[in-house]
C-alpha positions in Angstrom: 39.7 -13.9 29.4 39.3 -14.7 25.6 36.3 -16.8 26.4 34.6 -14.0 28.4 35.3 -11.5 25.5 33.9 -13.9 23.0 30.7 -14.4 25.1 30.3 -10.6 25.5 30.7 -10.1 21.7 28.2 -12.9 20.9 25.7 -11.4 23.4 26.1 -8.0 21.7 25.4 -9.5 18.3 22.3 -11.2 19.5 21.1 -8.0 21.2 21.7 -5.9 18.1 19.8 -8.4 15.9 16.8 -8.4 18.4 16.8 -4.6 18.4 16.8 -4.5 14.6 13.9 -7.0 14.5 12.0 -4.9 17.0 12.5 -1.7 14.9 11.2 -3.5 11.8 8.1 -4.6 13.6 7.6 -1.1 15.0 7.9 0.5 11.6 5.3 -1.8 10.1 4.7 -2.7 6.5 4.1 -0.4 3.5 1.5 -0.6 0.7 2.3 1.5 -2.3 0.8 1.7 -5.7 -0.7 3.4 -8.7 -4.3 4.1 -9.7 -5.0 4.0 -13.4 -8.2 5.2 -15.1 -10.2 3.4 -17.8 -7.9 5.2 -20.3 -4.8 3.6 -18.6 -3.6 7.1 -17.4 -2.7 7.8 -13.8 -5.6 9.3 -11.8 -4.6 12.2 -9.6 -6.3 12.6 -6.2 -8.2 9.3 -6.4 -9.4 7.7 -3.2 -7.9 4.4 -2.1 -9.9 2.6 0.5 -8.2 -0.1 2.5 -9.1 -2.4 5.4 -7.8 -5.6 6.9 -9.5 -8.7 5.8 -10.4 -9.3 9.4 -12.7 -6.4 9.4 -10.6 -3.4 10.6 -12.6 -0.2 10.0 -11.9 1.1 6.5 -9.4 3.9 6.0 -8.8 6.2 2.9 -5.8 7.8 1.4 -5.5 9.9 -1.7 -3.2 9.5 -4.7 -0.7 12.3 -5.5 -0.7 14.3 -8.8 0.9 11.3 -10.5 -1.7 8.7 -9.3 0.7 7.2 -6.7 -0.2 6.3 -3.2 1.7 5.1 -0.1 0.2 3.6 3.1 2.8 3.3 5.9 3.0 1.7 9.3 0.6 -1.2 8.5 0.7 -4.1 10.8 1.4 -7.5 9.3 -2.0 -8.6 8.0 -4.1 -9.4 4.9 -5.7 -6.3 3.4 -8.4 -5.5 0.8 -8.2 -2.3 -1.3 -10.3 -0.4 -3.8 -9.8 2.8 -5.6 -12.3 5.4 -6.9 -12.0 8.6 -8.8 -14.1 10.8 -11.1 -17.2 8.5 -10.6 -15.4 5.3 -11.5 -14.3 2.4 -9.2 -11.8 -0.4 -9.3 -12.6 -4.0 -8.3 -11.7 -4.9 -4.8 -8.1 -6.2 -4.6 -8.5 -8.8 -1.9 -6.0 -10.8 0.2 -3.0 -8.5 -0.2 -0.4 -9.7 2.3 1.6 -7.1 4.1 4.6 -7.9 6.3 6.3 -5.7 8.8 9.5 -4.2 7.3 8.5 -4.9 3.7 6.8 -2.9 0.9 4.1 -4.4 -1.3 3.3 -2.6 -4.6 0.0 -2.8 -6.4 -1.8 -1.3 -9.4 -5.5 -0.5 -9.2 -7.5 0.1 -12.4 -10.7 2.1 -12.4 -13.2 0.2 -14.5 -16.7 0.3 -13.0 -19.3 3.0 -13.4 -22.9 3.2 -14.3 -21.8 5.4 -17.2 -18.2 6.3 -18.2 -17.8 10.0 -17.1 -17.0 12.6 -19.8 -13.5 12.9 -18.3 -12.7 9.5 -19.8 -14.4 9.6 -23.2 -12.3 10.0 -26.4 -14.5 12.8 -27.7 -13.5 14.8 -24.7 -9.7 14.3 -24.9 -7.3 16.4 -26.9 -5.4 14.7 -29.7 
């Protein structure tokens, strides 16, 4: 009798662990981060483009008013990201590994433009 109860308890533990693992896989991974401008200030409503390194079609999310972004439900994969805002772009951040059930944080800095927009010049900022 004790042996049967122990076997049932062990089976229940294994089933609960498998269910937890399946739930983690289903929820996917999360990429979160911050977009900073050439002036090192957060960029509100910037675009963050991301795609898997394997060539998944690119997707875009926007930062909030504080320059933060969150991308949820990503499958485990390697991703490339780039931000843009106010005519300025970041470098591609390549080979960002995302695992199901985990959150990866990243900061993207806007540095490339043909000409720095007036929004980022010192003569245009209040002191």
